[in-house]
C-alpha positions as CSV (number, residue, x, y, z in Angstrom):
1,X,1.9,2.5,-4.6
2,X,4.4,4.4,-7.0
3,X,3.9,4.3,-10.8
4,X,6.2,5.8,-13.4
5,X,4.3,6.8,-16.9
6,X,6.8,7.4,-20.1
7,X,5.7,10.0,-22.2
8,X,7.6,9.2,-24.8
9,X,5.6,6.0,-25.1
10,X,2.2,7.9,-25.7
11,X,1.6,8.0,-29.4
12,X,-1.8,7.8,-29.4
13,X,-4.9,8.5,-26.7
14,X,-5.2,4.8,-27.0
15,X,-1.8,4.4,-25.6
16,X,-2.3,6.4,-23.1
17,X,-5.0,4.9,-21.3
18,X,-3.5,1.2,-22.3
19,X,-0.7,2.5,-20.0
20,X,-2.6,4.0,-17.4
21,X,-4.9,0.9,-17.3
22,X,-1.4,-1.6,-16.8
23,X,0.5,0.8,-14.6
24,X,-2.5,2.0,-12.0
25,X,-5.1,0.4,-10.2
26,X,-8.0,0.9,-12.6
27,X,-11.0,-1.4,-12.6
28,X,-11.9,-3.5,-15.6
29,X,-14.8,-1.2,-15.9
30,X,-12.5,2.1,-16.7
31,X,-13.9,4.3,-19.0
32,X,-10.6,4.7,-20.5
33,X,-11.3,8.8,-20.7
34,X,-10.2,11.7,-18.8
35,X,-13.4,12.0,-16.8
36,X,-13.5,7.8,-16.1
37,X,-10.0,8.5,-14.6
38,X,-10.7,11.1,-12.2
39,X,-13.6,9.5,-10.9
40,X,-11.4,6.5,-10.2
41,X,-8.3,8.2,-8.6
42,X,-10.1,11.0,-6.9
43,X,-11.7,8.2,-4.5
44,X,-9.0,5.7,-4.4
45,X,-8.2,5.3,-0.5
46,X,-4.6,3.7,-0.9
47,X,-1.6,6.0,-1.4
48,X,-0.5,6.5,-4.6
49,X,2.5,8.3,-6.3
50,X,2.3,9.3,-10.2
51,X,5.7,9.8,-11.5
52,X,5.8,11.2,-15.4
53,X,8.9,10.6,-17.2
54,X,10.0,11.9,-20.5
55,X,7.4,14.6,-20.6
56,X,9.3,16.9,-23.2
57,X,9.4,13.8,-25.2
58,X,5.5,13.7,-25.6
59,X,4.5,13.4,-29.1
60,X,2.9,16.1,-30.8
61,X,0.0,14.1,-31.5
62,X,-1.6,13.9,-27.9
63,X,0.9,17.0,-26.2
64,X,-2.6,18.6,-25.2
65,X,-4.4,15.7,-24.3
66,X,-1.3,14.8,-21.8
67,X,-1.4,18.5,-20.4
68,X,-4.8,17.7,-19.8
69,X,-4.5,14.5,-17.7
70,X,-1.4,16.4,-16.0
71,X,-3.6,19.0,-14.8
72,X,-5.8,16.5,-13.7
73,X,-3.1,15.1,-11.7
74,X,-2.5,18.4,-9.9
75,X,-5.5,19.0,-9.2
76,X,-5.7,15.4,-7.5
77,X,-2.3,16.0,-5.6
78,X,-4.2,19.2,-4.4
79,X,-7.1,17.6,-3.2
80,X,-5.8,14.5,-2.0
81,X,-3.3,13.9,1.1
82,X,-2.4,10.6,0.1
83,X,-2.0,11.5,-3.7
84,X,1.6,12.6,-4.9
85,X,2.1,13.6,-8.7
86,X,5.7,14.4,-10.3
87,X,7.3,15.2,-13.5
88,X,10.7,13.7,-13.7
């Protein structure tokens, strides 16, 4: 699965998790926080590629949160051979 996330559309933490839920294979019970995101993606068995678009256009209000999410994705890419992360 290949997923594109657009940072320019992440105006709030809620927007971030709405986009994640819409574009990633997250279960209905997904907790809408980064710990829950780690829990789901670190055990996901199929191939997954996440491409982060417009990173430089991340709204200032969520820039720190998105930076933590990027670190999470980078750690997953190091840990799992079936997970790829790119900043476009």
